[in-house]
C-alpha positions in Angstrom: -53.9 238.4 76.4 -51.4 237.5 73.7 -52.1 240.7 71.6 -51.7 242.8 74.7 -48.2 241.3 75.2 -47.3 241.9 71.6 -48.5 245.5 71.8 -46.5 246.2 74.9 -43.4 244.6 73.4 -43.8 246.7 70.3 -44.2 249.9 72.3 -41.1 249.0 74.4 -39.0 248.3 71.3 -40.2 251.4 69.5 -39.3 253.6 72.5 -35.9 252.0 72.7 -35.3 252.8 69.0 -36.4 256.4 69.4 -34.0 256.8 72.3 -31.1 255.1 70.4 -31.7 257.2 67.3 -31.6 260.3 69.6 -28.3 259.1 71.0 -26.9 258.7 67.5 -28.1 262.2 66.6 -26.5 263.6 69.7 -23.2 262.1 68.7 -23.5 263.6 65.2 -24.4 267.1 66.5 -21.7 267.2 69.2 -19.1 266.0 66.7 -20.0 269.2 64.7 -19.7 271.5 67.7 -23.3 271.7 68.6 -24.6 271.6 72.2 -27.1 268.8 73.2 -28.6 268.1 76.6 -29.8 264.8 78.1 -32.4 262.4 76.7 -32.7 263.6 73.1 -35.4 261.4 71.4 -35.7 261.1 67.6 -38.5 259.3 65.7 -36.8 259.9 62.4 -33.4 261.2 61.3 -33.8 265.0 60.5 -32.7 266.3 57.2 -29.9 268.9 57.4 -29.6 271.3 54.4 -26.3 272.4 55.7 -23.7 270.8 58.0 -24.6 272.1 61.5 -21.3 273.6 62.5 -21.7 274.9 66.0 -25.2 276.3 65.1 -27.7 274.1 67.0 -28.4 274.1 70.7 -30.7 271.4 72.1 -31.9 271.3 75.7 -32.9 268.3 77.9 -35.7 265.9 77.0 -36.3 267.2 73.4 -38.2 265.1 70.9 -37.7 265.3 67.2 -40.3 263.6 65.0 -40.2 262.3 61.4 -39.4 264.3 58.3 -38.0 267.3 60.1 -35.8 269.6 58.0 -33.3 271.9 59.6 -31.7 274.6 57.5 -29.3 276.8 59.6 -27.3 279.1 57.4 -23.8 280.1 58.3 -23.9 282.4 61.3 -27.4 281.4 62.3 -28.4 279.8 65.6 -31.2 277.3 66.3 -32.3 276.8 70.0 -34.6 274.0 71.0 -35.2 274.5 74.8 -36.0 271.8 77.4 -39.0 269.6 76.8 -39.7 271.0 73.3 -41.2 268.7 70.7 -41.1 268.9 66.9 -43.8 266.5 65.6 -43.5 265.6 61.9 -43.1 267.2 58.5 -41.6 270.5 59.8 -39.2 272.8 58.2 -37.1 275.3 60.3 -35.0 277.7 58.3 -32.7 280.0 60.2 -30.8 282.9 58.8 -30.0 284.7 62.2 -31.8 283.0 65.1 -34.8 280.9 66.0 -35.8 279.9 69.5 -38.3 277.2 70.4 -39.1 277.7 74.1 -39.4 275.3 77.0 -42.4 272.9 76.9 -43.3 274.1 73.4 -44.6 271.9 70.6 -44.6 272.5 66.9 -47.5 270.8 65.1 -47.1 268.8 61.9 -46.8 270.4 58.5 -45.4 273.7 59.8 -42.7 276.0 58.5 -40.7 278.3 60.8 -38.5 280.9 59.2 -36.8 284.1 60.5 -36.2 285.6 57.1 -37.9 286.5 53.8 -36.7 287.2 50.3 -37.0 290.3 48.2 -40.2 291.0 46.3 -39.0 292.7 43.1 -41.0 291.8 40.0 -37.8 292.4 37.9 -36.1 289.2 38.9 -36.9 285.6 40.0 -37.6 285.0 43.7 -34.5 282.7 44.1 -32.2 285.4 42.7 -33.4 288.0 45.2 -31.5 288.6 48.5 -32.5 287.0 51.8 -33.8 289.6 54.3 -33.4 288.8 58.0 -33.8 291.3 60.9 -32.8 291.0 64.5 
């Protein structure tokens, strides 16, 4: 009986923290010109490899898990549609545009990219141009 109460209390507090963290993330994104819908939930603060200046659009009831890295390059757009869910340990790198559709989930340990780099043997990979097509 006592352990059941403790479990329910822990679940309640955990859900409140996830909602509060989502509220703080929404404030951060909106202050940088991004669009964010209702009820954003966030288990862990995402890592931003660039400041998200007007480049991220999040729908309603989106959940972002732990260790999510978002890299939206200048001129790129990231769309997370309604009820989409990013679990944990995910990297999304955007050069032009990436859309995660309604009711979609991205499993843990995934990398989503809309670009590639050159493949010349004459120079290092990081010195080669980024290739992104529409």
